[in-house]
Each structure stands twice: as structure tokens, then as C-alpha cells.
C-alpha positions as CSV (number, residue, x, y, z in Angstrom):
1,M,-14.4,-18.7,-11.8
2,K,-15.5,-18.0,-15.3
3,L,-13.0,-16.2,-17.4
4,T,-14.3,-13.0,-19.1
5,G,-13.2,-10.6,-21.7
6,F,-13.9,-12.7,-24.9
7,D,-17.5,-12.0,-25.9
8,G,-17.7,-10.3,-29.2
9,K,-13.8,-9.8,-29.4
10,I,-11.9,-10.7,-32.5
11,A,-9.1,-13.2,-32.0
12,L,-6.5,-14.1,-34.6
13,V,-4.8,-17.5,-34.2
14,T,-1.9,-19.0,-36.0
15,G,-1.1,-22.7,-36.1
16,A,-4.9,-23.5,-35.8
17,N,-4.4,-26.9,-37.4
18,G,-2.2,-28.2,-34.6
19,G,-3.4,-29.7,-31.3
20,I,-2.9,-26.6,-29.1
21,G,-4.2,-24.2,-31.9
22,K,-7.4,-26.3,-32.4
23,A,-8.1,-26.4,-28.6
24,L,-7.7,-22.6,-28.5
25,V,-10.1,-22.0,-31.4
26,T,-12.7,-24.1,-29.6
27,L,-12.3,-22.4,-26.3
28,L,-12.4,-19.0,-27.9
29,L,-15.6,-19.8,-29.8
30,E,-17.1,-21.3,-26.6
31,S,-16.2,-18.0,-24.8
32,G,-18.0,-15.8,-27.4
33,A,-15.1,-14.6,-29.4
34,I,-15.0,-14.2,-33.2
35,V,-12.1,-16.3,-34.3
36,V,-9.8,-15.9,-37.4
37,A,-8.1,-19.3,-37.5
38,T,-5.0,-19.6,-39.7
39,D,-2.5,-22.2,-40.7
40,L,-0.5,-23.1,-43.8
41,T,-3.6,-24.9,-45.1
42,V,-7.0,-23.6,-44.4
43,P,-8.1,-24.9,-40.8
44,N,-11.3,-26.9,-40.6
45,D,-13.4,-28.5,-38.0
46,E,-14.7,-31.5,-40.0
47,G,-17.0,-29.4,-42.2
48,S,-18.8,-27.5,-39.5
49,M,-18.0,-23.8,-39.7
50,P,-19.6,-21.7,-36.9
51,S,-20.7,-18.2,-38.0
52,R,-18.1,-16.7,-35.7
53,L,-15.2,-18.6,-37.3
54,L,-13.2,-17.5,-40.3
55,A,-10.6,-19.9,-41.6
56,E,-7.7,-18.6,-43.7
57,A,-4.5,-20.1,-45.1
58,L,-1.5,-18.1,-43.9
59,D,2.3,-18.6,-44.0
60,V,3.5,-16.7,-40.9
61,A,7.0,-16.6,-42.4
62,D,5.6,-14.3,-45.2
63,A,5.5,-10.8,-43.6
64,E,3.5,-9.3,-46.5
65,A,0.9,-12.0,-46.2
66,V,0.6,-11.5,-42.4
67,D,0.2,-7.7,-42.9
68,A,-2.4,-8.2,-45.6
69,L,-4.5,-10.5,-43.6
70,V,-4.5,-8.2,-40.5
71,E,-5.5,-5.3,-42.7
72,R,-8.3,-7.3,-44.3
73,V,-9.6,-8.6,-41.0
74,E,-9.6,-5.1,-39.6
75,R,-11.4,-3.7,-42.6
76,E,-14.0,-6.4,-43.1
77,L,-14.6,-7.8,-39.5
78,G,-13.4,-5.1,-37.1
79,P,-10.6,-4.5,-34.7
80,I,-8.5,-7.4,-33.5
81,D,-8.2,-7.5,-29.8
82,I,-6.6,-10.9,-29.2
83,G,-3.5,-12.3,-31.0
84,L,-2.2,-15.8,-30.6
85,N,1.2,-17.0,-31.9
86,V,0.8,-20.7,-31.9
87,A,2.3,-21.7,-35.2
88,G,5.5,-23.7,-34.8
89,V,7.7,-26.3,-36.3
90,L,10.2,-28.8,-34.8
91,Q,13.6,-29.6,-36.1
92,S,15.6,-32.2,-34.3
93,G,19.2,-33.1,-34.9
94,T,22.6,-32.4,-33.4
95,V,24.2,-29.1,-34.5
96,E,26.7,-30.6,-36.9
97,T,23.9,-32.3,-38.8
98,I,21.5,-29.3,-39.1
99,T,21.6,-27.8,-42.6
100,D,21.4,-24.1,-43.2
101,D,17.9,-24.5,-44.8
102,E,16.6,-26.4,-41.8
103,W,17.9,-23.8,-39.4
104,R,16.3,-20.9,-41.4
105,R,13.0,-22.8,-41.7
106,V,12.7,-23.2,-38.0
107,F,13.5,-19.5,-37.3
108,A,11.3,-18.4,-40.1
109,V,8.2,-19.9,-38.5
110,N,9.0,-20.0,-34.7
111,S,10.8,-16.6,-34.5
112,D,10.0,-14.5,-37.6
113,G,6.4,-15.6,-37.6
114,V,5.9,-14.3,-34.1
115,F,7.6,-11.1,-35.1
116,H,5.5,-10.6,-38.2
117,L,2.1,-11.1,-36.5
118,S,3.0,-9.3,-33.3
119,R,4.3,-6.3,-35.2
120,A,1.2,-6.2,-37.4
121,L,-1.1,-6.4,-34.4
122,A,1.0,-3.8,-32.4
123,R,0.5,-1.4,-35.2
124,V,-3.3,-1.6,-35.1
125,M,-3.7,-2.1,-31.4
126,T,-1.6,0.8,-30.2
127,S,-4.0,3.7,-31.3
128,R,-6.9,1.8,-29.6
129,R,-4.8,1.4,-26.4
130,R,-6.1,-2.2,-25.8
131,G,-5.3,-5.7,-26.7
132,A,-3.6,-8.9,-25.5
133,I,-1.1,-11.1,-27.3
134,V,0.2,-14.5,-26.2
135,T,3.0,-16.5,-27.7
136,V,3.0,-20.2,-27.3
137,S,6.7,-21.0,-26.8
138,S,8.4,-24.0,-25.1
139,N,10.1,-24.9,-21.9
140,A,13.0,-25.7,-24.3
141,A,13.5,-21.9,-24.6
142,G,14.9,-21.9,-21.1
143,V,16.3,-25.4,-20.6
144,P,18.9,-26.8,-23.1
145,R,17.6,-29.9,-25.0
146,H,19.9,-32.5,-26.6
147,A,19.6,-32.5,-30.4
148,M,17.1,-29.6,-30.4
149,A,19.3,-26.6,-30.7
150,A,17.5,-25.0,-33.6
151,Y,14.1,-25.4,-32.0
152,A,15.2,-24.3,-28.6
153,A,17.1,-21.3,-29.9
154,S,14.1,-20.2,-32.0
155,K,11.7,-20.4,-29.1
156,A,14.1,-18.6,-26.8
157,A,14.2,-15.7,-29.5
158,A,10.4,-15.7,-29.7
159,T,10.1,-15.6,-25.9
160,M,12.4,-12.7,-25.4
161,F,10.9,-10.9,-28.3
162,T,7.4,-11.2,-26.8
163,R,8.8,-9.9,-23.4
164,C,10.5,-6.9,-25.1
165,L,7.2,-6.2,-27.0
166,G,5.3,-6.3,-23.8
167,L,7.6,-3.7,-22.3
168,E,7.1,-1.5,-25.2
169,L,3.3,-1.8,-25.4
170,A,2.6,-1.7,-21.6
171,P,2.2,2.1,-21.4
172,V,-0.7,1.9,-23.9
173,G,-2.4,-0.9,-22.1
174,I,-1.5,-3.8,-24.4
175,R,-0.4,-7.0,-22.6
176,C,2.0,-9.5,-24.0
177,N,2.7,-12.9,-22.4
178,I,4.2,-16.3,-23.0
179,V,3.1,-19.8,-22.3
180,A,5.8,-22.4,-22.4
181,P,4.6,-25.9,-22.7
182,G,6.5,-29.0,-21.9
183,S,5.8,-32.4,-23.4
184,T,2.2,-32.3,-24.8
185,L,0.2,-34.9,-26.6
186,T,0.4,-33.4,-30.0
187,P,1.6,-34.8,-33.3
188,M,4.9,-32.8,-32.7
189,Q,5.5,-34.8,-29.6
190,T,4.4,-38.2,-30.6
191,G,6.3,-37.8,-34.0
192,M,9.5,-38.1,-31.9
193,W,8.6,-41.4,-30.3
194,V,10.0,-44.7,-31.8
195,D,7.5,-47.1,-30.2
196,E,4.5,-47.4,-27.9
197,Q,6.7,-46.7,-24.9
198,G,7.4,-43.2,-25.9
199,A,5.1,-41.5,-23.4
200,Q,6.4,-43.6,-20.5
201,R,10.0,-42.7,-21.3
202,V,9.3,-39.0,-21.4
203,I,7.4,-39.1,-18.1
204,A,10.1,-41.1,-16.5
205,G,12.9,-38.9,-17.9
206,L,15.7,-39.5,-20.5
207,P,19.0,-39.6,-18.6
208,E,21.0,-40.4,-21.7
209,H,19.8,-37.0,-23.1
210,Y,20.1,-35.2,-19.7
211,K,16.3,-34.7,-19.7
212,A,14.4,-34.7,-16.3
213,G,11.1,-36.5,-16.1
214,I,7.7,-35.0,-15.3
215,P,7.0,-34.7,-11.6
216,L,3.2,-34.8,-12.1
217,G,3.6,-38.1,-13.8
218,K,1.7,-37.3,-17.0
219,L,1.9,-35.5,-20.4
220,A,0.0,-32.3,-20.9
221,T,-3.0,-32.3,-23.2
222,P,-3.7,-29.5,-25.6
223,D,-6.4,-28.3,-23.4
224,D,-4.1,-28.0,-20.5
225,I,-2.1,-25.5,-22.5
226,A,-5.0,-23.8,-24.1
227,H,-6.6,-23.1,-20.7
228,S,-3.4,-21.4,-19.4
229,V,-3.4,-19.3,-22.5
230,M,-7.0,-18.3,-22.1
231,F,-6.3,-17.2,-18.5
232,L,-3.5,-14.8,-19.7
233,L,-5.8,-13.4,-22.3
234,S,-8.7,-12.9,-20.0
235,D,-9.8,-9.9,-17.9
236,Q,-8.8,-11.9,-14.8
237,A,-5.2,-11.5,-15.9
238,G,-5.6,-7.8,-16.5
239,H,-2.4,-6.9,-14.5
240,I,-0.2,-9.5,-16.0
241,T,2.2,-8.8,-18.8
242,M,5.6,-10.0,-19.8
243,S,5.0,-13.2,-18.0
244,D,6.6,-16.5,-19.1
245,L,4.3,-19.2,-17.7
246,Y,5.8,-22.8,-17.8
247,V,3.1,-25.4,-18.1
248,D,5.1,-28.6,-18.1
249,G,4.0,-30.6,-15.0
250,G,7.1,-29.4,-13.2
251,A,9.6,-31.0,-15.7
252,T,11.9,-28.0,-15.7
253,L,11.6,-27.3,-11.9
254,R,10.7,-23.7,-12.5
255,A,7.6,-21.6,-12.9
């Protein structure tokens, strides 16, 4: 089945320099979308910029910058029909060691950033009575994680915000969904490993941290997550909203 609903549509992606963000930019372009790819530094694809790709620097924690970019895209390119909240940061550490600045930084990106972009898009999409927004959250939003309280709490906030937004926007035909990845082969994941056995330990489980293993016996790839996001954005998911889809190889034993 070929997913439809992307050809000629404008999509705005945050976190486009990360593994999942890059995979989504590629899939959107392959599906015929016009993509505005954003991150703290200007995203690039090794010097090759397709005519349907606009790369912009954006700090999602800056509400004014987000509003300004959405306004400019709408004015210069056209209506944004697809919004992707992919930007995220990880902060590990037990609660007693996390500083106020670290806590605020995680929430500024993972929660406030989702709020800023989603609010800006809701304001322009509502009058058109169409659009789809997906937030890339985490399975840590629904399952406690040792030494990851700030990250898990910020993702839980982003998840519930997106579901509430979906409830508000459903009457005007705008769909809002969440994809919750588990352990995925991205720099965020590999940065937590102390040696070359990191992947095997995650797959097997970490009982000392009360973390179950992955029943499918493998880590996700960025494409695994991106394809799930694409489905929720597509015409084929036209009757799905407020969904929280776990894509974690069964690690959390829930859907």
C-alpha cells in the first residue's frame, strides 16, 4: 500500500538534524512534499538541497522565533498542512543531581517546543479546517525510567498536550497524534552507551535499572520510527487522532 496525502503539501519538521528528523525529511521529499527542515543549526544533506527543501535554523524554545517562521512560510511558500515535532534533548541523572537549569532546558525543548510549534500551526490550520500534526515523544512518557525523570516527565507533558490539542482541533478536521519510540539507533541512544556492548545490554534488558528488554530482539532504526509517523500523517490514517503509538519492539508491553 502506498501512503498518500503528501504530494505538494508543505511540511514543517523540527529536529531535522537528528536521526529520526533526517529520516522524515527524506521520506517526505520522496512522497512529494515541500519540506521546511529546522534545527538549532541549519539542517543539510551533505550539500545537496532539493528544490522542495527549505532549511532553516530554529530554536523551538523561542516562541517568537517559531511564530515568525510559521508566518514567513505561510506568506512565502503557502499553507502548512503537516507539522512534525521531532526536536528533543536528553538529560540523564537522578533527581537529586539534576540542576534547575538542566530541568528547564529539557522542558524548554521537549515540552515548550511542542507547545510553541503546535500552537502556531493550530492558529493557521483552523480556518482552513485541515492539517495533521505528529509529536515524536518516547515510551519513557508512559513507563518510569531510572535516572531519566526530567526526560520522561517532559515527554509525558508533550504527549498529553498533543492529545488535548487533538481533542480541541478534531471538530475542524485537524488530526494530532503521537509516536512513542523506544530504544532507537540515534546519537541520543548511543551516547548513553559506555562500550561496544551497549546495544546488546539494551536488547537483553537492564534489571539493575528495572528496564525490560526488547521482545523483537533488536533496536529500532530511524526509518522504523519515521515510517510510523508517515502513516499517521497520511490519508490512510484519516480517521485516527489523539493516538499514542508505541514503536519500541514490544519493550513496554503495550501498544
